[in-house]
Predicted model as a PDB file, atoms N, CA, C, CB and O in Angstrom, pLDDT in the B-factor column:
MODEL        1                                                                  
ATOM      1  N   MET A   1     131.404  94.362  98.182  1.00 55.00           N  
ATOM      2  CA  MET A   1     130.124  94.828  98.698  1.00 55.00           C  
ATOM      3  C   MET A   1     129.180  95.081  97.516  1.00 55.00           C  
ATOM      4  CB  MET A   1     130.303  96.122  99.562  1.00 55.00           C  
ATOM      5  O   MET A   1     129.556  95.718  96.532  1.00 55.00           O  
ATOM      6  N   GLU A   2     127.961  94.575  97.631  1.00 56.00           N  
ATOM      7  CA  GLU A   2     126.938  94.728  96.588  1.00 56.00           C  
ATOM      8  C   GLU A   2     126.381  96.147  96.604  1.00 56.00           C  
ATOM      9  CB  GLU A   2     125.795  93.700  96.782  1.00 56.00           C  
ATOM     10  O   GLU A   2     126.175  96.714  97.677  1.00 56.00           O  
ATOM     11  N   PRO A   3     126.134  96.732  95.425  1.00 52.00           N  
ATOM     12  CA  PRO A   3     125.490  98.055  95.411  1.00 52.00           C  
ATOM     13  C   PRO A   3     124.052  97.927  95.882  1.00 52.00           C  
ATOM     14  CB  PRO A   3     125.539  98.688  93.990  1.00 52.00           C  
ATOM     15  O   PRO A   3     123.374  96.944  95.582  1.00 52.00           O  
ATOM     16  N   ARG A   4     123.595  98.920  96.617  1.00 54.00           N  
ATOM     17  CA  ARG A   4     122.217  98.915  97.098  1.00 54.00           C  
ATOM     18  C   ARG A   4     121.278  99.359  95.987  1.00 54.00           C  
ATOM     19  CB  ARG A   4     122.062  99.827  98.332  1.00 54.00           C  
ATOM     20  O   ARG A   4     121.625 100.198  95.156  1.00 54.00           O  
ATOM     21  N   ALA A   5     120.106  98.792  95.990  1.00 51.00           N  
ATOM     22  CA  ALA A   5     119.092  99.169  94.998  1.00 51.00           C  
ATOM     23  C   ALA A   5     118.666 100.608  95.249  1.00 51.00           C  
ATOM     24  CB  ALA A   5     117.860  98.211  95.054  1.00 51.00           C  
ATOM     25  O   ALA A   5     118.477 101.029  96.391  1.00 51.00           O  
ATOM     26  N   SER A   6     118.521 101.342  94.170  1.00 51.00           N  
ATOM     27  CA  SER A   6     118.074 102.721  94.276  1.00 51.00           C  
ATOM     28  C   SER A   6     116.566 102.735  94.501  1.00 51.00           C  
ATOM     29  CB  SER A   6     118.454 103.530  93.007  1.00 51.00           C  
ATOM     30  O   SER A   6     115.829 101.969  93.881  1.00 51.00           O  
ATOM     31  N   ARG A   7     116.125 103.594  95.375  1.00 66.00           N  
ATOM     32  CA  ARG A   7     114.697 103.671  95.662  1.00 66.00           C  
ATOM     33  C   ARG A   7     114.315 105.133  95.849  1.00 66.00           C  
ATOM     34  CB  ARG A   7     114.327 102.833  96.922  1.00 66.00           C  
ATOM     35  O   ARG A   7     114.889 105.829  96.686  1.00 66.00           O  
ATOM     36  N   SER A   8     113.375 105.579  95.091  1.00 76.00           N  
ATOM     37  CA  SER A   8     112.894 106.951  95.203  1.00 76.00           C  
ATOM     38  C   SER A   8     111.437 106.931  95.601  1.00 76.00           C  
ATOM     39  CB  SER A   8     113.089 107.724  93.881  1.00 76.00           C  
ATOM     40  O   SER A   8     110.660 106.113  95.109  1.00 76.00           O  
ATOM     41  N   MET A   9     111.070 107.828  96.488  1.00 85.00           N  
ATOM     42  CA  MET A   9     109.676 107.962  96.859  1.00 85.00           C  
ATOM     43  C   MET A   9     109.039 108.930  95.867  1.00 85.00           C  
ATOM     44  CB  MET A   9     109.514 108.458  98.343  1.00 85.00           C  
ATOM     45  O   MET A   9     109.414 110.101  95.805  1.00 85.00           O  
ATOM     46  N   LEU A  10     108.090 108.443  95.106  1.00 88.00           N  
ATOM     47  CA  LEU A  10     107.457 109.265  94.079  1.00 88.00           C  
ATOM     48  C   LEU A  10     106.287 110.071  94.620  1.00 88.00           C  
ATOM     49  CB  LEU A  10     106.988 108.397  92.940  1.00 88.00           C  
ATOM     50  O   LEU A  10     105.837 111.028  93.990  1.00 88.00           O  
ATOM     51  N   GLY A  11     105.806 109.685  95.773  1.00 92.00           N  
ATOM     52  CA  GLY A  11     104.716 110.421  96.389  1.00 92.00           C  
ATOM     53  C   GLY A  11     104.368 109.823  97.729  1.00 92.00           C  
ATOM     54  O   GLY A  11     104.762 108.700  98.043  1.00 92.00           O  
ATOM     55  N   HIS A  12     103.629 110.577  98.519  1.00 92.00           N  
ATOM     56  CA  HIS A  12     103.135 110.048  99.791  1.00 92.00           C  
ATOM     57  C   HIS A  12     101.915 110.844 100.230  1.00 92.00           C  
ATOM     58  CB  HIS A  12     104.240 110.096 100.881  1.00 92.00           C  
ATOM     59  O   HIS A  12     101.708 111.988  99.823  1.00 92.00           O  
ATOM     60  N   PHE A  13     101.125 110.210 101.061  1.00 91.00           N  
ATOM     61  CA  PHE A  13      99.951 110.861 101.632  1.00 91.00           C  
ATOM     62  C   PHE A  13     100.340 111.396 102.997  1.00 91.00           C  
ATOM     63  CB  PHE A  13      98.734 109.878 101.733  1.00 91.00           C  
ATOM     64  O   PHE A  13     100.863 110.663 103.836  1.00 91.00           O  
ATOM     65  N   ASP A  14     100.084 112.664 103.212  1.00 91.00           N  
ATOM     66  CA  ASP A  14     100.379 113.313 104.489  1.00 91.00           C  
ATOM     67  C   ASP A  14      99.056 113.488 105.240  1.00 91.00           C  
ATOM     68  CB  ASP A  14     101.108 114.699 104.279  1.00 91.00           C  
ATOM     69  O   ASP A  14      98.314 114.433 104.970  1.00 91.00           O  
ATOM     70  N   PRO A  15      98.755 112.584 106.181  1.00 86.00           N  
ATOM     71  CA  PRO A  15      97.458 112.665 106.862  1.00 86.00           C  
ATOM     72  C   PRO A  15      97.303 113.910 107.737  1.00 86.00           C  
ATOM     73  CB  PRO A  15      97.258 111.438 107.708  1.00 86.00           C  
ATOM     74  O   PRO A  15      96.182 114.367 107.959  1.00 86.00           O  
ATOM     75  N   SER A  16      98.404 114.459 108.234  1.00 91.00           N  
ATOM     76  CA  SER A  16      98.283 115.650 109.079  1.00 91.00           C  
ATOM     77  C   SER A  16      97.810 116.872 108.288  1.00 91.00           C  
ATOM     78  CB  SER A  16      99.620 115.955 109.744  1.00 91.00           C  
ATOM     79  O   SER A  16      97.215 117.786 108.859  1.00 91.00           O  
ATOM     80  N   HIS A  17      98.067 116.892 106.996  1.00 93.00           N  
ATOM     81  CA  HIS A  17      97.606 117.985 106.138  1.00 93.00           C  
ATOM     82  C   HIS A  17      96.538 117.523 105.147  1.00 93.00           C  
ATOM     83  CB  HIS A  17      98.783 118.588 105.383  1.00 93.00           C  
ATOM     84  O   HIS A  17      96.052 118.308 104.333  1.00 93.00           O  
ATOM     85  N   ASN A  18      96.181 116.245 105.225  1.00 90.00           N  
ATOM     86  CA  ASN A  18      95.205 115.662 104.311  1.00 90.00           C  
ATOM     87  C   ASN A  18      95.569 115.991 102.855  1.00 90.00           C  
ATOM     88  CB  ASN A  18      93.784 116.176 104.643  1.00 90.00           C  
ATOM     89  O   ASN A  18      94.748 116.471 102.073  1.00 90.00           O  
ATOM     90  N   ALA A  19      96.843 115.709 102.528  1.00 93.00           N  
ATOM     91  CA  ALA A  19      97.345 116.080 101.202  1.00 93.00           C  
ATOM     92  C   ALA A  19      98.217 114.963 100.625  1.00 93.00           C  
ATOM     93  CB  ALA A  19      98.145 117.398 101.276  1.00 93.00           C  
ATOM     94  O   ALA A  19      98.901 114.244 101.353  1.00 93.00           O  
ATOM     95  N   ILE A  20      98.172 114.843  99.313  1.00 94.00           N  
ATOM     96  CA  ILE A  20      99.067 113.933  98.597  1.00 94.00           C  
ATOM     97  C   ILE A  20     100.219 114.779  98.078  1.00 94.00           C  
ATOM     98  CB  ILE A  20      98.324 113.169  97.419  1.00 94.00           C  
ATOM     99  O   ILE A  20     100.015 115.773  97.382  1.00 94.00           O  
ATOM    100  N   ILE A  21     101.430 114.369  98.429  1.00 94.00           N  
ATOM    101  CA  ILE A  21     102.637 115.079  98.037  1.00 94.00           C  
ATOM    102  C   ILE A  21     103.298 114.278  96.914  1.00 94.00           C  
ATOM    103  CB  ILE A  21     103.614 115.277  99.259  1.00 94.00           C  
ATOM    104  O   ILE A  21     103.569 113.087  97.069  1.00 94.00           O  
ATOM    105  N   ILE A  22     103.555 114.941  95.783  1.00 92.00           N  
ATOM    106  CA  ILE A  22     104.168 114.293  94.624  1.00 92.00           C  
ATOM    107  C   ILE A  22     105.607 114.768  94.502  1.00 92.00           C  
ATOM    108  CB  ILE A  22     103.371 114.597  93.319  1.00 92.00           C  
ATOM    109  O   ILE A  22     105.893 115.958  94.632  1.00 92.00           O  
ATOM    110  N   SER A  23     106.501 113.834  94.253  1.00 89.00           N  
ATOM    111  CA  SER A  23     107.916 114.145  94.113  1.00 89.00           C  
ATOM    112  C   SER A  23     108.180 114.981  92.866  1.00 89.00           C  
ATOM    113  CB  SER A  23     108.736 112.862  94.067  1.00 89.00           C  
ATOM    114  O   SER A  23     107.527 114.812  91.836  1.00 89.00           O  
ATOM    115  N   ARG A  24     109.140 115.875  92.979  1.00 87.00           N  
ATOM    116  CA  ARG A  24     109.534 116.696  91.831  1.00 87.00           C  
ATOM    117  C   ARG A  24     110.284 115.886  90.786  1.00 87.00           C  
ATOM    118  CB  ARG A  24     110.394 117.862  92.288  1.00 87.00           C  
ATOM    119  O   ARG A  24     110.506 116.361  89.672  1.00 87.00           O  
ATOM    120  N   ILE A  25     110.673 114.673  91.135  1.00 83.00           N  
ATOM    121  CA  ILE A  25     111.375 113.825  90.166  1.00 83.00           C  
ATOM    122  C   ILE A  25     110.497 113.592  88.932  1.00 83.00           C  
ATOM    123  CB  ILE A  25     111.769 112.468  90.812  1.00 83.00           C  
ATOM    124  O   ILE A  25     111.015 113.383  87.835  1.00 83.00           O  
ATOM    125  N   LEU A  26     109.173 113.627  89.105  1.00 83.00           N  
ATOM    126  CA  LEU A  26     108.267 113.428  87.975  1.00 83.00           C  
ATOM    127  C   LEU A  26     108.178 114.662  87.080  1.00 83.00           C  
ATOM    128  CB  LEU A  26     106.884 113.061  88.478  1.00 83.00           C  
ATOM    129  O   LEU A  26     107.615 114.593  85.987  1.00 83.00           O  
ATOM    130  N   ASP A  27     108.725 115.786  87.529  1.00 82.00           N  
ATOM    131  CA  ASP A  27     108.778 116.997  86.704  1.00 82.00           C  
ATOM    132  C   ASP A  27     109.942 116.984  85.727  1.00 82.00           C  
ATOM    133  CB  ASP A  27     108.874 118.221  87.586  1.00 82.00           C  
ATOM    134  O   ASP A  27     109.964 117.760  84.772  1.00 82.00           O  
ATOM    135  N   GLN A  28     110.905 116.110  85.961  1.00 80.00           N  
ATOM    136  CA  GLN A  28     112.099 116.086  85.131  1.00 80.00           C  
ATOM    137  C   GLN A  28     111.777 115.542  83.741  1.00 80.00           C  
ATOM    138  CB  GLN A  28     113.195 115.244  85.793  1.00 80.00           C  
ATOM    139  O   GLN A  28     110.998 114.598  83.608  1.00 80.00           O  
ATOM    140  N   PRO A  29     112.374 116.136  82.705  1.00 79.00           N  
ATOM    141  CA  PRO A  29     112.111 115.684  81.331  1.00 79.00           C  
ATOM    142  C   PRO A  29     112.478 114.220  81.102  1.00 79.00           C  
ATOM    143  CB  PRO A  29     112.875 116.549  80.353  1.00 79.00           C  
ATOM    144  O   PRO A  29     111.866 113.553  80.268  1.00 79.00           O  
ATOM    145  N   ARG A  30     113.459 113.722  81.825  1.00 77.00           N  
ATOM    146  CA  ARG A  30     113.874 112.335  81.617  1.00 77.00           C  
ATOM    147  C   ARG A  30     113.072 111.340  82.462  1.00 77.00           C  
ATOM    148  CB  ARG A  30     115.346 112.192  81.931  1.00 77.00           C  
ATOM    149  O   ARG A  30     113.388 110.150  82.479  1.00 77.00           O  
ATOM    150  N   ALA A  31     112.052 111.811  83.154  1.00 71.00           N  
ATOM    151  CA  ALA A  31     111.214 110.912  83.958  1.00 71.00           C  
ATOM    152  C   ALA A  31     110.515 109.927  83.022  1.00 71.00           C  
ATOM    153  CB  ALA A  31     110.165 111.717  84.805  1.00 71.00           C  
ATOM    154  O   ALA A  31     109.934 110.334  82.016  1.00 71.00           O  
ATOM    155  N   PRO A  32     110.568 108.635  83.347  1.00 66.00           N  
ATOM    156  CA  PRO A  32     109.944 107.635  82.470  1.00 66.00           C  
ATOM    157  C   PRO A  32     108.424 107.723  82.526  1.00 66.00           C  
ATOM    158  CB  PRO A  32     110.399 106.222  82.860  1.00 66.00           C  
ATOM    159  O   PRO A  32     107.829 107.674  83.602  1.00 66.00           O  
ATOM    160  N   ALA A  33     107.813 107.852  81.374  1.00 74.00           N  
ATOM    161  CA  ALA A  33     106.344 107.885  81.245  1.00 74.00           C  
ATOM    162  C   ALA A  33     105.703 108.706  82.361  1.00 74.00           C  
ATOM    163  CB  ALA A  33     105.772 106.457  81.260  1.00 74.00           C  
ATOM    164  O   ALA A  33     104.955 108.156  83.169  1.00 74.00           O  
ATOM    165  N   PRO A  34     105.979 110.012  82.424  1.00 75.00           N  
ATOM    166  CA  PRO A  34     105.533 110.806  83.569  1.00 75.00           C  
ATOM    167  C   PRO A  34     104.032 110.795  83.807  1.00 75.00           C  
ATOM    168  CB  PRO A  34     105.974 112.203  83.394  1.00 75.00           C  
ATOM    169  O   PRO A  34     103.601 110.791  84.960  1.00 75.00           O  
ATOM    170  N   VAL A  35     103.219 110.790  82.750  1.00 83.00           N  
ATOM    171  CA  VAL A  35     101.765 110.812  82.958  1.00 83.00           C  
ATOM    172  C   VAL A  35     101.300 109.502  83.573  1.00 83.00           C  
ATOM    173  CB  VAL A  35     101.024 111.068  81.626  1.00 83.00           C  
ATOM    174  O   VAL A  35     100.508 109.506  84.516  1.00 83.00           O  
ATOM    175  N   VAL A  36     101.779 108.390  83.054  1.00 84.00           N  
ATOM    176  CA  VAL A  36     101.397 107.083  83.591  1.00 84.00           C  
ATOM    177  C   VAL A  36     101.888 106.943  85.031  1.00 84.00           C  
ATOM    178  CB  VAL A  36     101.966 105.941  82.713  1.00 84.00           C  
ATOM    179  O   VAL A  36     101.160 106.459  85.898  1.00 84.00           O  
ATOM    180  N   ALA A  37     103.118 107.366  85.276  1.00 84.00           N  
ATOM    181  CA  ALA A  37     103.674 107.284  86.631  1.00 84.00           C  
ATOM    182  C   ALA A  37     102.861 108.152  87.585  1.00 84.00           C  
ATOM    183  CB  ALA A  37     105.159 107.719  86.642  1.00 84.00           C  
ATOM    184  O   ALA A  37     102.527 107.718  88.687  1.00 84.00           O  
ATOM    185  N   LEU A  38     102.546 109.356  87.173  1.00 88.00           N  
ATOM    186  CA  LEU A  38     101.771 110.256  88.027  1.00 88.00           C  
ATOM    187  C   LEU A  38     100.391 109.682  88.320  1.00 88.00           C  
ATOM    188  CB  LEU A  38     101.638 111.633  87.370  1.00 88.00           C  
ATOM    189  O   LEU A  38      99.925 109.742  89.457  1.00 88.00           O  
ATOM    190  N   GLU A  39      99.738 109.128  87.311  1.00 91.00           N  
ATOM    191  CA  GLU A  39      98.416 108.523  87.525  1.00 91.00           C  
ATOM    192  C   GLU A  39      98.500 107.384  88.525  1.00 91.00           C  
ATOM    193  CB  GLU A  39      97.831 108.015  86.199  1.00 91.00           C  
ATOM    194  O   GLU A  39      97.643 107.268  89.400  1.00 91.00           O  
ATOM    195  N   TYR A  40      99.526 106.537  88.408  1.00 89.00           N  
ATOM    196  CA  TYR A  40      99.650 105.419  89.336  1.00 89.00           C  
ATOM    197  C   TYR A  40      99.941 105.911  90.752  1.00 89.00           C  
ATOM    198  CB  TYR A  40     100.753 104.464  88.873  1.00 89.00           C  
ATOM    199  O   TYR A  40      99.342 105.431  91.714  1.00 89.00           O  
ATOM    200  N   VAL A  41     100.852 106.861  90.878  1.00 91.00           N  
ATOM    201  CA  VAL A  41     101.191 107.382  92.212  1.00 91.00           C  
ATOM    202  C   VAL A  41      99.955 108.011  92.849  1.00 91.00           C  
ATOM    203  CB  VAL A  41     102.347 108.425  92.125  1.00 91.00           C  
ATOM    204  O   VAL A  41      99.691 107.786  94.030  1.00 91.00           O  
ATOM    205  N   MET A  42      99.200 108.788  92.090  1.00 93.00           N  
ATOM    206  CA  MET A  42      97.986 109.403  92.628  1.00 93.00           C  
ATOM    207  C   MET A  42      96.972 108.339  93.060  1.00 93.00           C  
ATOM    208  CB  MET A  42      97.357 110.339  91.584  1.00 93.00           C  
ATOM    209  O   MET A  42      96.378 108.439  94.134  1.00 93.00           O  
ATOM    210  N   PHE A  43      96.780 107.326  92.220  1.00 93.00           N  
ATOM    211  CA  PHE A  43      95.860 106.245  92.568  1.00 93.00           C  
ATOM    212  C   PHE A  43      96.308 105.548  93.854  1.00 93.00           C  
ATOM    213  CB  PHE A  43      95.765 105.228  91.415  1.00 93.00           C  
ATOM    214  O   PHE A  43      95.504 105.323  94.759  1.00 93.00           O  
ATOM    215  N   HIS A  44      97.588 105.212  93.926  1.00 92.00           N  
ATOM    216  CA  HIS A  44      98.138 104.518  95.092  1.00 92.00           C  
ATOM    217  C   HIS A  44      97.943 105.362  96.355  1.00 92.00           C  
ATOM    218  CB  HIS A  44      99.639 104.204  94.879  1.00 92.00           C  
ATOM    219  O   HIS A  44      97.514 104.849  97.389  1.00 92.00           O  
ATOM    220  N   GLU A  45      98.257 106.639  96.268  1.00 92.00           N  
ATOM    221  CA  GLU A  45      98.134 107.501  97.447  1.00 92.00           C  
ATOM    222  C   GLU A  45      96.678 107.755  97.810  1.00 92.00           C  
ATOM    223  CB  GLU A  45      98.843 108.828  97.207  1.00 92.00           C  
ATOM    224  O   GLU A  45      96.364 107.916  98.989  1.00 92.00           O  
ATOM    225  N   MET A  46      95.784 107.795  96.832  1.00 93.00           N  
ATOM    226  CA  MET A  46      94.360 107.947  97.128  1.00 93.00           C  
ATOM    227  C   MET A  46      93.827 106.709  97.846  1.00 93.00           C  
ATOM    228  CB  MET A  46      93.562 108.199  95.834  1.00 93.00           C  
ATOM    229  O   MET A  46      92.896 106.806  98.646  1.00 93.00           O  
ATOM    230  N   LEU A  47      94.417 105.543  97.558  1.00 93.00           N  
ATOM    231  CA  LEU A  47      94.023 104.344  98.297  1.00 93.00           C  
ATOM    232  C   LEU A  47      94.341 104.494  99.785  1.00 93.00           C  
ATOM    233  CB  LEU A  47      94.731 103.103  97.724  1.00 93.00           C  
ATOM    234  O   LEU A  47      93.633 103.949 100.632  1.00 93.00           O  
ATOM    235  N   HIS A  48      95.404 105.233 100.100  1.00 90.00           N  
ATOM    236  CA  HIS A  48      95.733 105.459 101.511  1.00 90.00           C  
ATOM    237  C   HIS A  48      94.663 106.301 102.206  1.00 90.00           C  
ATOM    238  CB  HIS A  48      97.099 106.146 101.634  1.00 90.00           C  
ATOM    239  O   HIS A  48      94.487 106.194 103.419  1.00 90.00           O  
ATOM    240  N   LEU A  49      93.955 107.127 101.457  1.00 90.00           N  
ATOM    241  CA  LEU A  49      92.832 107.867 102.035  1.00 90.00           C  
ATOM    242  C   LEU A  49      91.699 106.911 102.382  1.00 90.00           C  
ATOM    243  CB  LEU A  49      92.334 108.960 101.061  1.00 90.00           C  
ATOM    244  O   LEU A  49      91.087 107.007 103.447  1.00 90.00           O  
ATOM    245  N   ARG A  50      91.434 105.998 101.473  1.00 91.00           N  
ATOM    246  CA  ARG A  50      90.335 105.035 101.650  1.00 91.00           C  
ATOM    247  C   ARG A  50      90.672 103.942 102.657  1.00 91.00           C  
ATOM    248  CB  ARG A  50      89.981 104.398 100.317  1.00 91.00           C  
ATOM    249  O   ARG A  50      89.804 103.502 103.412  1.00 91.00           O  
ATOM    250  N   TYR A  51      91.940 103.498 102.672  1.00 89.00           N  
ATOM    251  CA  TYR A  51      92.385 102.422 103.551  1.00 89.00           C  
ATOM    252  C   TYR A  51      93.548 102.926 104.398  1.00 89.00           C  
ATOM    253  CB  TYR A  51      92.799 101.163 102.732  1.00 89.00           C  
ATOM    254  O   TYR A  51      94.707 102.691 104.056  1.00 89.00           O  
ATOM    255  N   PRO A  52      93.255 103.613 105.495  1.00 87.00           N  
ATOM    256  CA  PRO A  52      94.325 104.198 106.307  1.00 87.00           C  
ATOM    257  C   PRO A  52      95.185 103.150 107.011  1.00 87.00           C  
ATOM    258  CB  PRO A  52      93.731 105.130 107.334  1.00 87.00           C  
ATOM    259  O   PRO A  52      94.877 101.958 107.000  1.00 87.00           O  
ATOM    260  N   VAL A  53      96.258 103.618 107.617  1.00 87.00           N  
ATOM    261  CA  VAL A  53      97.182 102.755 108.349  1.00 87.00           C  
ATOM    262  C   VAL A  53      96.427 102.035 109.454  1.00 87.00           C  
ATOM    263  CB  VAL A  53      98.364 103.573 108.935  1.00 87.00           C  
ATOM    264  O   VAL A  53      95.623 102.632 110.171  1.00 87.00           O  
ATOM    265  N   ASP A  54      96.697 100.753 109.579  1.00 87.00           N  
ATOM    266  CA  ASP A  54      96.064  99.910 110.594  1.00 87.00           C  
ATOM    267  C   ASP A  54      97.071  99.664 111.713  1.00 87.00           C  
ATOM    268  CB  ASP A  54      95.563  98.555 109.980  1.00 87.00           C  
ATOM    269  O   ASP A  54      98.199  99.242 111.456  1.00 87.00           O  
ATOM    270  N   HIS A  55      96.663  99.929 112.957  1.00 88.00           N  
ATOM    271  CA  HIS A  55      97.523  99.678 114.111  1.00 88.00           C  
ATOM    272  C   HIS A  55      96.920  98.543 114.938  1.00 88.00           C  
ATOM    273  CB  HIS A  55      97.695 100.969 114.977  1.00 88.00           C  
ATOM    274  O   HIS A  55      95.810  98.657 115.457  1.00 88.00           O  
ATOM    275  N   VAL A  56      97.666  97.458 115.048  1.00 85.00           N  
ATOM    276  CA  VAL A  56      97.249  96.331 115.876  1.00 85.00           C  
ATOM    277  C   VAL A  56      98.398  96.038 116.828  1.00 85.00           C  
ATOM    278  CB  VAL A  56      96.875  95.064 115.007  1.00 85.00           C  
ATOM    279  O   VAL A  56      99.496  95.672 116.408  1.00 85.00           O  
ATOM    280  N   ALA A  57      98.122  96.206 118.124  1.00 85.00           N  
ATOM    281  CA  ALA A  57      99.153  96.062 119.153  1.00 85.00           C  
ATOM    282  C   ALA A  57     100.310  97.001 118.795  1.00 85.00           C  
ATOM    283  CB  ALA A  57      99.646  94.563 119.269  1.00 85.00           C  
ATOM    284  O   ALA A  57     100.105  98.207 118.666  1.00 85.00           O  
ATOM    285  N   LEU A  58     101.491  96.473 118.639  1.00 87.00           N  
ATOM    286  CA  LEU A  58     102.646  97.313 118.295  1.00 87.00           C  
ATOM    287  C   LEU A  58     102.951  97.300 116.807  1.00 87.00           C  
ATOM    288  CB  LEU A  58     103.869  96.856 119.063  1.00 87.00           C  
ATOM    289  O   LEU A  58     103.949  97.873 116.369  1.00 87.00           O  
ATOM    290  N   ARG A  59     102.099  96.650 116.030  1.00 89.00           N  
ATOM    291  CA  ARG A  59     102.334  96.523 114.598  1.00 89.00           C  
ATOM    292  C   ARG A  59     101.612  97.621 113.823  1.00 89.00           C  
ATOM    293  CB  ARG A  59     101.884  95.148 114.106  1.00 89.00           C  
ATOM    294  O   ARG A  59     100.473  97.971 114.131  1.00 89.00           O  
ATOM    295  N   ARG A  60     102.283  98.149 112.830  1.00 89.00           N  
ATOM    296  CA  ARG A  60     101.723  99.194 111.978  1.00 89.00           C  
ATOM    297  C   ARG A  60     101.690  98.666 110.551  1.00 89.00           C  
ATOM    298  CB  ARG A  60     102.554 100.524 112.074  1.00 89.00           C  
ATOM    299  O   ARG A  60     102.736  98.366 109.975  1.00 89.00           O  
ATOM    300  N   ARG A  61     100.480  98.549 109.970  1.00 88.00           N  
ATOM    301  CA  ARG A  61     100.336  98.058 108.595  1.00 88.00           C  
ATOM    302  C   ARG A  61      99.885  99.196 107.698  1.00 88.00           C  
ATOM    303  CB  ARG A  61      99.329  96.877 108.522  1.00 88.00           C  
ATOM    304  O   ARG A  61      98.769  99.699 107.827  1.00 88.00           O  
ATOM    305  N   VAL A  62     100.765  99.601 106.784  1.00 87.00           N  
ATOM    306  CA  VAL A  62     100.448 100.688 105.865  1.00 87.00           C  
ATOM    307  C   VAL A  62      99.638 100.161 104.692  1.00 87.00           C  
ATOM    308  CB  VAL A  62     101.731 101.373 105.367  1.00 87.00           C  
ATOM    309  O   VAL A  62      98.704 100.818 104.234  1.00 87.00           O  
ATOM    310  N   HIS A  63      99.993  98.975 104.201  1.00 89.00           N  
ATOM    311  CA  HIS A  63      99.285  98.356 103.082  1.00 89.00           C  
ATOM    312  C   HIS A  63      98.524  97.142 103.624  1.00 89.00           C  
ATOM    313  CB  HIS A  63     100.281  97.940 101.927  1.00 89.00           C  
ATOM    314  O   HIS A  63      99.059  96.036 103.699  1.00 89.00           O  
ATOM    315  N   THR A  64      97.279  97.375 103.993  1.00 88.00           N  
ATOM    316  CA  THR A  64      96.436  96.324 104.550  1.00 88.00           C  
ATOM    317  C   THR A  64      95.975  95.375 103.442  1.00 88.00           C  
ATOM    318  CB  THR A  64      95.219  96.935 105.281  1.00 88.00           C  
ATOM    319  O   THR A  64      96.204  95.636 102.261  1.00 88.00           O  
ATOM    320  N   ARG A  65      95.337  94.293 103.821  1.00 89.00           N  
ATOM    321  CA  ARG A  65      94.805  93.356 102.814  1.00 89.00           C  
ATOM    322  C   ARG A  65      93.795  94.028 101.901  1.00 89.00           C  
ATOM    323  CB  ARG A  65      94.157  92.151 103.496  1.00 89.00           C  
ATOM    324  O   ARG A  65      93.787  93.808 100.689  1.00 89.00           O  
ATOM    325  N   GLU A  66      92.939  94.854 102.504  1.00 90.00           N  
ATOM    326  CA  GLU A  66      91.933  95.558 101.704  1.00 90.00           C  
ATOM    327  C   GLU A  66      92.609  96.494 100.701  1.00 90.00           C  
ATOM    328  CB  GLU A  66      90.971  96.355 102.619  1.00 90.00           C  
ATOM    329  O   GLU A  66      92.185  96.593  99.549  1.00 90.00           O  
ATOM    330  N   PHE A  67      93.652  97.171 101.144  1.00 90.00           N  
ATOM    331  CA  PHE A  67      94.432  98.050 100.261  1.00 90.00           C  
ATOM    332  C   PHE A  67      94.977  97.248  99.089  1.00 90.00           C  
ATOM    333  CB  PHE A  67      95.593  98.731 101.038  1.00 90.00           C  
ATOM    334  O   PHE A  67      94.841  97.656  97.936  1.00 90.00           O  
ATOM    335  N   GLY A  68      95.599  96.099  99.385  1.00 90.00           N  
ATOM    336  CA  GLY A  68      96.184  95.254  98.348  1.00 90.00           C  
ATOM    337  C   GLY A  68      95.152  94.722  97.375  1.00 90.00           C  
ATOM    338  O   GLY A  68      95.396  94.689  96.169  1.00 90.00           O  
ATOM    339  N   ARG A  69      93.993  94.304  97.888  1.00 91.00           N  
ATOM    340  CA  ARG A  69      92.926  93.793  97.012  1.00 91.00           C  
ATOM    341  C   ARG A  69      92.449  94.878  96.055  1.00 91.00           C  
ATOM    342  CB  ARG A  69      91.739  93.270  97.849  1.00 91.00           C  
ATOM    343  O   ARG A  69      92.273  94.626  94.863  1.00 91.00           O  
ATOM    344  N   ARG A  70      92.243  96.069  96.571  1.00 90.00           N  
ATOM    345  CA  ARG A  70      91.751  97.165  95.731  1.00 90.00           C  
ATOM    346  C   ARG A  70      92.785  97.546  94.670  1.00 90.00           C  
ATOM    347  CB  ARG A  70      91.402  98.392  96.597  1.00 90.00           C  
ATOM    348  O   ARG A  70      92.436  97.802  93.517  1.00 90.00           O  
ATOM    349  N   ARG A  71      94.042  97.581  95.063  1.00 89.00           N  
ATOM    350  CA  ARG A  71      95.096  97.920  94.104  1.00 89.00           C  
ATOM    351  C   ARG A  71      95.186  96.848  93.022  1.00 89.00           C  
ATOM    352  CB  ARG A  71      96.459  98.077  94.819  1.00 89.00           C  
ATOM    353  O   ARG A  71      95.337  97.161  91.841  1.00 89.00           O  
ATOM    354  N   LYS A  72      95.093  95.594  93.428  1.00 88.00           N  
ATOM    355  CA  LYS A  72      95.164  94.477  92.462  1.00 88.00           C  
ATOM    356  C   LYS A  72      93.969  94.496  91.518  1.00 88.00           C  
ATOM    357  CB  LYS A  72      95.225  93.121  93.200  1.00 88.00           C  
ATOM    358  O   LYS A  72      94.126  94.288  90.315  1.00 88.00           O  
ATOM    359  N   ASN A  73      92.786  94.741  92.049  1.00 87.00           N  
ATOM    360  CA  ASN A  73      91.574  94.742  91.225  1.00 87.00           C  
ATOM    361  C   ASN A  73      91.500  95.926  90.276  1.00 87.00           C  
ATOM    362  CB  ASN A  73      90.356  94.737  92.107  1.00 87.00           C  
ATOM    363  O   ASN A  73      90.717  95.905  89.327  1.00 87.00           O  
ATOM    364  N   SER A  74      92.284  96.938  90.509  1.00 78.00           N  
ATOM    365  CA  SER A  74      92.254  98.125  89.628  1.00 78.00           C  
ATOM    366  C   SER A  74      92.844  97.821  88.254  1.00 78.00           C  
ATOM    367  CB  SER A  74      93.023  99.292  90.273  1.00 78.00           C  
ATOM    368  O   SER A  74      92.600  98.555  87.297  1.00 78.00           O  
ATOM    369  N   HIS A  75      93.625  96.735  88.152  1.00 63.00           N  
ATOM    370  CA  HIS A  75      94.266  96.396  86.889  1.00 63.00           C  
ATOM    371  C   HIS A  75      93.354  95.596  85.973  1.00 63.00           C  
ATOM    372  CB  HIS A  75      95.531  95.621  87.145  1.00 63.00           C  
ATOM    373  O   HIS A  75      93.730  95.294  84.841  1.00 63.00           O  
ATOM    374  N   ASN A  76      92.165  95.249  86.441  1.00 53.00           N  
ATOM    375  CA  ASN A  76      91.216  94.476  85.624  1.00 53.00           C  
ATOM    376  C   ASN A  76      90.416  95.351  84.719  1.00 53.00           C  
ATOM    377  CB  ASN A  76      90.286  93.684  86.493  1.00 53.00           C  
ATOM    378  O   ASN A  76      89.575  94.857  83.967  1.00 53.00           O  
TER     379      ASN A  76                                                      
ENDMDL                                                                          
END                                                                             
């Protein structure tokens, strides 16, 4: 059996409280590049404020095309 890839949620936007929640994993001294990681997580979660979840029929899109374009263009 293959080992499963490890995945940690570094942050999320909570629309019911209108708040961005950051994982405590970024507080750990061994966290890789904590400032850069925190900046990216904050940017990513702030995009969720600007581009909320899209519901079409029974489909739920968290990362819409507009979300993806804005995230991609931020690296320029």
